[in-house]
N, CA, C and O atoms as a Tinker XYZ file with bonds, in Angstrom:
   264  protein
     1  N      0.853000   -1.177000    0.000000    73     2
     2  CA     0.000000    0.000000    0.000000    64     1     3
     3  C      0.897000    1.238000    0.000000    63     2     4     5
     4  O      1.869000    1.309000    0.752000    81     3
     5  N      0.567000    2.197000   -0.837000    73     3     6
     6  CA     1.410000    3.391000   -0.907000    64     5     7
     7  C      0.955000    4.450000    0.102000    63     6     8     9
     8  O     -0.055000    4.284000    0.785000    81     7
     9  N      1.702000    5.509000    0.177000    73     7    10
    10  CA     1.470000    6.563000    1.167000    64     9    11
    11  C      0.104000    7.226000    0.968000    63    10    12    13
    12  O     -0.577000    7.547000    1.941000    81    11
    13  N     -0.296000    7.429000   -0.286000    73    11    14
    14  CA    -1.582000    8.074000   -0.570000    64    13    15
    15  C     -2.733000    7.198000   -0.081000    63    14    16    17
    16  O     -3.677000    7.693000    0.534000    81    15
    17  N     -2.652000    5.903000   -0.354000    73    15    18
    18  CA    -3.695000    4.989000    0.103000    64    17    19
    19  C     -3.788000    4.965000    1.622000    63    18    20    21
    20  O     -4.885000    4.951000    2.181000    81    19
    21  N     -2.645000    4.960000    2.284000    73    19    22
    22  CA    -2.635000    4.959000    3.745000    64    21    23
    23  C     -3.263000    6.234000    4.297000    63    22    24    25
    24  O     -4.028000    6.181000    5.260000    81    23
    25  N     -2.949000    7.367000    3.701000    73    23    26
    26  CA    -3.521000    8.638000    4.148000    64    25    27
    27  C     -5.036000    8.646000    3.957000    63    26    28    29
    28  O     -5.773000    9.098000    4.833000    81    27
    29  N     -5.497000    8.145000    2.810000    73    27    30
    30  CA    -6.942000    8.091000    2.556000    64    29    31
    31  C     -7.635000    7.132000    3.513000    63    30    32    33
    32  O     -8.749000    7.405000    3.961000    81    31
    33  N     -6.994000    6.019000    3.831000    73    31    34
    34  CA    -7.567000    5.080000    4.801000    64    33    35
    35  C     -7.693000    5.733000    6.170000    63    34    36    37
    36  O     -8.712000    5.579000    6.844000    81    35
    37  N     -6.663000    6.460000    6.581000    73    35    38
    38  CA    -6.714000    7.146000    7.875000    64    37    39
    39  C     -7.825000    8.190000    7.894000    63    38    40    41
    40  O     -8.538000    8.323000    8.889000    81    39
    41  N     -7.973000    8.928000    6.802000    73    39    42
    42  CA    -9.046000    9.921000    6.726000    64    41    43
    43  C    -10.416000    9.253000    6.755000    63    42    44    45
    44  O    -11.345000    9.767000    7.380000    81    43
    45  N    -10.545000    8.125000    6.092000    73    43    46
    46  CA   -11.814000    7.387000    6.099000    64    45    47
    47  C    -12.152000    6.926000    7.514000    63    46    48    49
    48  O    -13.303000    7.008000    7.942000    81    47
    49  N    -11.154000    6.446000    8.227000    73    47    50
    50  CA   -11.374000    6.003000    9.614000    64    49    51
    51  C    -11.793000    7.179000   10.487000    63    50    52    53
    52  O    -12.706000    7.052000   11.303000    81    51
    53  N    -11.127000    8.328000   10.319000    73    51    54
    54  CA   -11.503000    9.529000   11.084000    64    53    55
    55  C    -12.935000    9.948000   10.768000    63    54    56    57
    56  O    -13.685000   10.341000   11.661000    81    55
    57  N    -13.311000    9.861000    9.489000    73    55    58
    58  CA   -14.662000   10.265000    9.069000    64    57    59
    59  C    -15.717000    9.341000    9.672000    63    58    60    61
    60  O    -16.762000    9.805000   10.129000    81    59
    61  N    -15.451000    8.059000    9.673000    73    59    62
    62  CA   -16.398000    7.096000   10.257000    64    61    63
    63  C    -16.540000    7.335000   11.752000    63    62    64    65
    64  O    -17.656000    7.310000   12.272000    81    63
    65  N    -15.431000    7.568000   12.458000    73    63    66
    66  CA   -15.489000    7.856000   13.897000    64    65    67
    67  C    -16.269000    9.144000   14.160000    63    66    68    69
    68  O    -17.054000    9.224000   15.105000    81    67
    69  N    -16.044000   10.146000   13.314000    73    67    70
    70  CA   -16.752000   11.414000   13.464000    64    69    71
    71  C    -18.254000   11.222000   13.263000    63    70    72    73
    72  O    -19.055000   11.786000   14.009000    81    71
    73  N    -18.636000   10.438000   12.272000    73    71    74
    74  CA   -20.050000   10.167000   12.025000    64    73    75
    75  C    -20.677000    9.403000   13.181000    63    74    76    77
    76  O    -21.831000    9.642000   13.536000    81    75
    77  N    -19.916000    8.483000   13.770000    73    75    78
    78  CA   -20.422000    7.743000   14.928000    64    77    79
    79  C    -20.645000    8.684000   16.102000    63    78    80    81
    80  O    -21.653000    8.584000   16.802000    81    79
    81  N    -19.700000    9.598000   16.318000    73    79    82
    82  CA   -19.845000   10.591000   17.382000    64    81    83
    83  C    -21.083000   11.453000   17.150000    63    82    84    85
    84  O    -21.816000   11.759000   18.091000    81    83
    85  N    -21.315000   11.842000   15.895000    73    83    86
    86  CA   -22.486000   12.641000   15.539000    64    85    87
    87  C    -23.771000   11.878000   15.867000    63    86    88    89
    88  O    -24.697000   12.440000   16.453000    81    87
    89  N    -23.826000   10.621000   15.496000    73    87    90
    90  CA   -25.005000    9.801000   15.769000    64    89    91
    91  C    -25.253000    9.665000   17.267000    63    90    92    93
    92  O    -26.384000    9.814000   17.731000    81    91
    93  N    -24.197000    9.383000   18.021000    73    91    94
    94  CA   -24.335000    9.235000   19.469000    64    93    95
    95  C    -24.774000   10.538000   20.120000    63    94    96    97
    96  O    -25.612000   10.536000   21.022000    81    95
    97  N    -24.211000   11.644000   19.664000    73    95    98
    98  CA   -24.586000   12.950000   20.212000    64    97    99
    99  C    -26.085000   13.196000   20.018000    63    98   100   101
   100  O    -26.780000   13.611000   20.945000    81    99
   101  N    -26.566000   12.937000   18.817000    73    99   102
   102  CA   -27.979000   13.188000   18.519000    64   101   103
   103  C    -28.906000   12.185000   19.192000    63   102   104   105
   104  O    -30.037000   12.528000   19.537000    81   103
   105  N    -28.450000   10.961000   19.382000    73   103   106
   106  CA   -29.253000    9.979000   20.114000    64   105   107
   107  C    -29.431000   10.402000   21.565000    63   106   108   109
   108  O    -30.511000   10.240000   22.134000    81   107
   109  N    -28.387000   10.938000   22.159000    73   107   110
   110  CA   -28.422000   11.326000   23.570000    64   109   111
   111  C    -29.110000   12.666000   23.808000    63   110   112   113
   112  O    -29.773000   12.845000   24.829000    81   111
   113  N    -28.962000   13.599000   22.887000    73   111   114
   114  CA   -29.466000   14.952000   23.118000    64   113   115
   115  C    -30.601000   15.357000   22.187000    63   114   116   117
   116  O    -31.266000   16.367000   22.417000    81   115
   117  N    -30.819000   14.583000   21.152000    73   115   118
   118  CA   -31.816000   14.963000   20.156000    64   117   119
   119  C    -31.198000   15.903000   19.134000    63   118   120   121
   120  O    -30.273000   16.654000   19.442000    81   119
   121  N    -31.714000   15.853000   17.933000    73   119   122
   122  CA   -31.188000   16.685000   16.860000    64   121   123
   123  C    -31.843000   18.063000   16.911000    63   122   124   125
   124  O    -33.064000   18.169000   17.026000    81   123
   125  N    -31.036000   19.111000   16.825000    73   123   126
   126  CA   -31.531000   20.479000   16.807000    64   125   127
   127  C    -31.284000   21.079000   15.423000    63   126   128   129
   128  O    -30.155000   21.433000   15.082000    81   127
   129  N    -32.336000   21.187000   14.642000    73   127   130
   130  CA   -32.195000   21.754000   13.307000    64   129   131
   131  C    -31.715000   23.201000   13.389000    63   130   132   133
   132  O    -30.902000   23.637000   12.574000    81   131
   133  N    -32.210000   23.928000   14.354000    73   131   134
   134  CA   -31.818000   25.333000   14.518000    64   133   135
   135  C    -30.307000   25.447000   14.751000    63   134   136   137
   136  O    -29.647000   26.288000   14.140000    81   135
   137  N    -29.763000   24.609000   15.628000    73   135   138
   138  CA   -28.325000   24.656000   15.882000    64   137   139
   139  C    -27.533000   24.096000   14.709000    63   138   140   141
   140  O    -26.391000   24.499000   14.492000    81   139
   141  N    -28.117000   23.177000   13.951000    73   139   142
   142  CA   -27.441000   22.626000   12.778000    64   141   143
   143  C    -27.270000   23.701000   11.712000    63   142   144   145
   144  O    -26.202000   23.831000   11.113000    81   143
   145  N    -28.326000   24.466000   11.482000    73   143   146
   146  CA   -28.300000   25.498000   10.446000    64   145   147
   147  C    -27.424000   26.673000   10.863000    63   146   148   149
   148  O    -26.671000   27.210000   10.051000    81   147
   149  N    -27.522000   27.068000   12.114000    73   147   150
   150  CA   -26.772000   28.217000   12.614000    64   149   151
   151  C    -26.132000   27.846000   13.952000    63   150   152   153
   152  O    -26.613000   28.250000   15.010000    81   151
   153  N    -25.037000   27.068000   13.899000    73   151   154
   154  CA   -24.450000   26.589000   15.156000    64   153   155
   155  C    -23.792000   27.707000   15.955000    63   154   156   157
   156  O    -23.058000   28.526000   15.401000    81   155
   157  N    -24.061000   27.736000   17.268000    73   155   158
   158  CA   -23.398000   28.713000   18.123000    64   157   159
   159  C    -21.893000   28.457000   18.156000    63   158   160   161
   160  O    -21.443000   27.325000   17.981000    81   159
   161  N    -21.136000   29.501000   18.376000    73   159   162
   162  CA   -19.675000   29.372000   18.446000    64   161   163
   163  C    -19.296000   28.377000   19.536000    63   162   164   165
   164  O    -19.790000   28.445000   20.661000    81   163
   165  N    -18.418000   27.461000   19.183000    73   163   166
   166  CA   -17.947000   26.483000   20.148000    64   165   167
   167  C    -18.873000   25.303000   20.370000    63   166   168   169
   168  O    -18.587000   24.448000   21.207000    81   167
   169  N    -19.983000   25.236000   19.635000    73   167   170
   170  CA   -20.942000   24.146000   19.831000    64   169   171
   171  C    -20.455000   22.864000   19.163000    63   170   172   173
   172  O    -19.535000   22.883000   18.346000    81   171
   173  N    -21.084000   21.763000   19.521000    73   171   174
   174  CA   -20.756000   20.476000   18.919000    64   173   175
   175  C    -20.944000   20.530000   17.410000    63   174   176   177
   176  O    -20.085000   20.065000   16.661000    81   175
   177  N    -22.059000   21.094000   16.960000    73   175   178
   178  CA   -22.351000   21.128000   15.525000    64   177   179
   179  C    -21.321000   21.957000   14.752000    63   178   180   181
   180  O    -20.945000   21.592000   13.638000    81   179
   181  N    -20.869000   23.051000   15.327000    73   179   182
   182  CA   -19.862000   23.859000   14.660000    64   181   183
   183  C    -18.564000   23.056000   14.493000    63   182   184   185
   184  O    -17.968000   23.042000   13.417000    81   183
   185  N    -18.143000   22.398000   15.560000    73   183   186
   186  CA   -16.933000   21.593000   15.497000    64   185   187
   187  C    -17.069000   20.423000   14.537000    63   186   188   189
   188  O    -16.141000   20.101000   13.794000    81   187
   189  N    -18.235000   19.791000   14.562000    73   187   190
   190  CA   -18.483000   18.659000   13.661000    64   189   191
   191  C    -18.409000   19.098000   12.204000    63   190   192   193
   192  O    -17.738000   18.460000   11.393000    81   191
   193  N    -19.093000   20.177000   11.875000    73   191   194
   194  CA   -19.096000   20.655000   10.488000    64   193   195
   195  C    -17.689000   21.033000   10.022000    63   194   196   197
   196  O    -17.304000   20.738000    8.890000    81   195
   197  N    -16.928000   21.685000   10.898000    73   195   198
   198  CA   -15.573000   22.087000   10.530000    64   197   199
   199  C    -14.685000   20.876000   10.311000    63   198   200   201
   200  O    -13.968000   20.803000    9.313000    81   199
   201  N    -14.726000   19.929000   11.232000    73   199   202
   202  CA   -13.879000   18.748000   11.105000    64   201   203
   203  C    -14.282000   17.911000    9.881000    63   202   204   205
   204  O    -13.419000   17.390000    9.174000    81   203
   205  N    -15.577000   17.786000    9.638000    73   203   206
   206  CA   -16.050000   17.040000    8.475000    64   205   207
   207  C    -15.593000   17.718000    7.182000    63   206   208   209
   208  O    -15.162000   17.042000    6.248000    81   207
   209  N    -15.684000   19.037000    7.124000    73   207   210
   210  CA   -15.241000   19.769000    5.939000    64   209   211
   211  C    -13.730000   19.608000    5.732000    63   210   212   213
   212  O    -13.269000   19.469000    4.600000    81   211
   213  N    -12.969000   19.627000    6.819000    73   211   214
   214  CA   -11.520000   19.437000    6.716000    64   213   215
   215  C    -11.186000   18.059000    6.145000    63   214   216   217
   216  O    -10.324000   17.934000    5.275000    81   215
   217  N    -11.867000   17.037000    6.634000    73   215   218
   218  CA   -11.639000   15.679000    6.140000    64   217   219
   219  C    -12.052000   15.574000    4.676000    63   218   220   221
   220  O    -11.310000   15.029000    3.858000    81   219
   221  N    -13.227000   16.091000    4.345000    73   219   222
   222  CA   -13.711000   16.024000    2.963000    64   221   223
   223  C    -12.770000   16.751000    2.007000    63   222   224   225
   224  O    -12.498000   16.262000    0.911000    81   223
   225  N    -12.274000   17.912000    2.417000    73   223   226
   226  CA   -11.348000   18.673000    1.568000    64   225   227
   227  C    -10.014000   17.959000    1.388000    63   226   228   229
   228  O     -9.389000   18.056000    0.332000    81   227
   229  N     -9.585000   17.246000    2.416000    73   227   230
   230  CA    -8.337000   16.494000    2.304000    64   229   231
   231  C     -8.512000   15.270000    1.404000    63   230   232   233
   232  O     -7.599000   14.892000    0.670000    81   231
   233  N     -9.695000   14.657000    1.469000    73   231   234
   234  CA    -9.948000   13.467000    0.653000    64   233   235
   235  C    -10.199000   13.820000   -0.818000    63   234   236   237
   236  O     -9.803000   13.079000   -1.718000    81   235
   237  N    -10.847000   14.936000   -1.046000    73   235   238
   238  CA   -11.171000   15.354000   -2.411000    64   237   239
   239  C    -10.980000   16.857000   -2.503000    63   238   240   241
   240  O    -11.950000   17.606000   -2.393000    81   239
   241  N     -9.746000   17.315000   -2.702000    73   239   242
   242  CA    -9.477000   18.747000   -2.747000    64   241   243
   243  C    -10.217000   19.419000   -3.906000    63   242   244   245
   244  O    -10.539000   18.787000   -4.912000    81   243
   245  N    -10.470000   20.694000   -3.736000    73   243   246
   246  CA   -11.160000   21.470000   -4.777000    64   245   247
   247  C    -10.323000   21.486000   -6.055000    63   246   248   249
   248  O     -9.093000   21.507000   -6.006000    81   247
   249  N    -10.994000   21.474000   -7.175000    73   247   250
   250  CA   -10.300000   21.539000   -8.467000    64   249   251
   251  C     -9.670000   22.903000   -8.652000    63   250   252   253
   252  O    -10.254000   23.922000   -8.282000    81   251
   253  N     -8.495000   22.920000   -9.216000    73   251   254
   254  CA    -7.805000   24.168000   -9.514000    64   253   255
   255  C     -7.828000   24.390000  -11.028000    63   254   256   257
   256  O     -7.250000   23.616000  -11.791000    81   255
   257  N     -8.489000   25.434000  -11.437000    73   255   258
   258  CA    -8.578000   25.752000  -12.869000    64   257   259
   259  C     -7.464000   26.710000  -13.245000    63   258   260   261
   260  O     -7.072000   27.569000  -12.455000    81   259
   261  N     -6.957000   26.556000  -14.464000    73   259   262
   262  CA    -5.894000   27.434000  -14.918000    64   261   263
   263  C     -6.420000   28.446000  -15.888000    63   262   264
   264  O     -5.661000   29.280000  -16.382000    81   263
């Protein structure tokens, strides 16, 4: 397995763990659409969205047009 595959596997594992944390959080506290759409600073949803976006951007970076 090459370095790129290993990095993608690690990112996939992080993403799955993050999704599990999201599910557990919502099972325990209930889903708040209001906080999902406009998360307060420092909230779980804000951190989740940021971390998920970071992982997604690392796995599939934006196209660069010339």
